[in-house]
N, C-alpha and C positions, 0 to 999 in steps of 0.2 A: 921616257915619260908615258909613251903609249902602253908599254908593258906594265908600268906601275898602275896606270888607270885600269887596265884589264884585271889586274890582281884585286884592286879595291872593288871593282864591279863584281868579280867572282865571289869575294867575301860577302858582299851585300846579298847576292843571290843565294849563297849558301846559308846565310843567316835567315833569309826569308823562308827557304825550304825547311830548315830546322824548326823555325817558329811554327810554320804550318803543320809540320809533322807532330810537334809537341801538342798543339791544340787538337789535332785530329785524334791522337792517342788518348789525350785527356778526355775528350768527349765520349770516346768508346768506353773508357773506364768509368766515367761518371754515370752515363746513362745505363751501362751494363750493370753496374752495382745496384742501381735502383730497380732495374728490370729483374735481376736475380732475386733481390729481396721481395719483390712483389709476387714472384712465383712461389718462393719458399715460405714466406711469412704472411700472417694476417694480423692486422692491428686489433686490439681488444681492450675495452675499458673495464677495469676491475670494479665489480659492483659493491663489494662489502669490505669491512675491516678484518675479515677472518684470516687474511694472510699477512697482516702486519707483523713484523717490520719488513719482510721481504718485498712485498708490494702492498701499497695502500689503496684504499677506496678512491676511485677517480683516476688512478694511474693509467696511463696509456702504455700498454705493453706490446712487445713483438712476440707473437706465439707461432712457433714453427709448425707447419702442417705435418703431422705424423700419423701413422697408423697405430692403433692401440697396441699392436704386437711389439712395437719399438720402445714402449714405455718401460722404465726401470724404477727401482726404489729411489726415492729422493727427488724425482722429477716433480715440478710444479706444472699441472696440466689444466687445460680447459676441457670440460666435459658437460654432457647433458644427459640426465637420466630422469624418466618420469616419476620415479619414487622420491626424487629430491626436488620436485617442483617443475620439471620439464623446462628449465631455463638454463642457459650457460652459467657454469660456476667454475671457480678456481680453487683448487686444493692441492696438497702435496701427497704424493703416493708414498706410503710407508710400508705397505705389504703387497705382495703379489700372490698369485695362485699357489697354494700349498703352504704358505706361511702361517705360523701361529703368532698373532700380534697380541701383546699383553702389556698392561700397565697397572701398577708400577712396581719395579723392583725396589730394594731397600734404599737406594740412592735417589729414588724418584724418577728413574729413567724408563723409557719405553724399551721393551724387549722384542726382538724378532727371532723366533725359534729359540728362545731362551738366552739370546745374546743381547746384552744391554747396548743401546745405541745412543751416542752423544748427539744432541740436537742443538747446536749453537745458534741456529736461526730462530729459535723460539723467542717470543716477545718477553716471556716471564722466565725467571730462574726457579720458579716453583716446580713441583712435580709435573711431569709431562702431561698429566691429566688429573683434574681434581677428583674425578670418579674413576675407580678401578674398573678394568674390563678385560675380557679375554675373547678373542675372535679367531676362528679358523677360516682362512680365506679360500674359497672354492677355486678350482682350476679355471683359468680364463677370466678371473675377477681381480679387482684392485681395491685395496683398503686405503681410504683417503682421510687425512686430517688437516686442519688449518694450523698455521704457525702461531696464531693467537688462540690458544686452546680455551681461554676464558670466555670467548664470545663465539667461537666457531661452531656452526651446526654442521657436523660432518658425520663420518661413519659411526661414531659413538651414539648418535641420536637414532640411527637406523639399525641398531644391533638386533632388534626383534624382527626385522624384515628378513625376507629370503636372502641368503648369502651372508648373513650376519653383518649387514651394513656395507658390504662391498658393492661395487658397480662393475658391469662388464667392460672389458678392454675396448670393445667396440663403441662405448659411450664417449671415449676420448677423441677429440678432434684436433688438438694442438698441444704443444709443450712450450711453456714460457721460457724464453731465452734472455730477454733484456727488457728494461724499463725505457721506453722511448721518450715519455714525457711524464713528470718533469725530467729533464736530461739527467741521465744519471748512471745507471748501474746495470751490470750483468747479473743474471740469476745463475749462480754457480751450482755445480753438482756437489752435494754434500759428501765429504770424504768418508764419513762414518759408514756409509752404505757400500763403499767400494770393496770392503773386505768380505761382504756377503756374496753367496753364489749369484752369478749373473752380473755382478758389479754395477756400475752406474752407466748411464747413457753418454754417448760422445757429445761434445759441445757442438752447437749448431754453427752455421757459417756466418753469423752476423758480424763477427770481427773482420773476416775477410771482405765482406761486402762493404763495411764501413771504410776499411783501408783502401778499397778500390775507388770509392767515392772521393775520399780525401786526396788520394794520388791524382785522380782526374782533375779535381779543382786546382791543385798545385801546378799540374802540367798546363792547364788552360791559362791560368794567370801568368805562369812563367813564359809560355810561348807568346802570349799576347804582348808582354812587356819586352821580350828579347828581340822580336822582329823590328819594331820601331827603333830600339836602341842600336841594333846592328846597322840599320840603314843610316841612322844619324851619324854613327861613328864612321861609316864609309864616306859619307858626304864631307865630314869634317876633314878626313885625311886627304881627300881629293882637293879640297879648297886650300889646305896647307901646301900641298905639292904644287898647285897652280901658282900660289903666291911666291913660293920659292923659285919656281921656274921663271916667273916674271922678273923677280929681283936679280936673277942670274944674267938676264939679258942686259 
């Protein structure tokens, strides 16, 4: 009986240790995921409807802190430029330095260096721009358009400015990766730009961070539940053994 009691006590101690380990690892993952996100991302509230339906006015988005040199075609970026009102704005990059951006070809699509680009993210299935235009993007600059071209005040409005409506890469402070509120959606990289030179940017780490937070929560909850259950199971076994031993006498 003494050997049996030691086994049950050992199981209880093992269960307690496993429970504590699970909670500890869970806390590291949970807090680490949030800390990682705080370093990499900044929250931003979208000010206008110009990027509907990708992001809407009032949406709270997670924007990854990036250098302008990391930006690729198709990215949705946060930028500030004095010529655009010197306030943070959100638009989609459709052209980079050296590109000739034009609209529209016979099917109503935007062209980059003469190559038509499918834009499934647009709000309307009308031509990519109601007004035709052509712009040559200077080196180190970005050409930016909204996803709702009917209301967006974007590079098309600034075609007469220096750089034909483009903004410096240095004006970009962040790249939008996900909508945080209302809960919902990732902002994916458009596949249509992947075939162009330079391709598209790599996805940010928000999915990994979210996975770390969720795993942390599950481990904390699982460890918190397992410890008391293991202890209760051990006590129950000892009580049964005690009653069996008493009956044997």
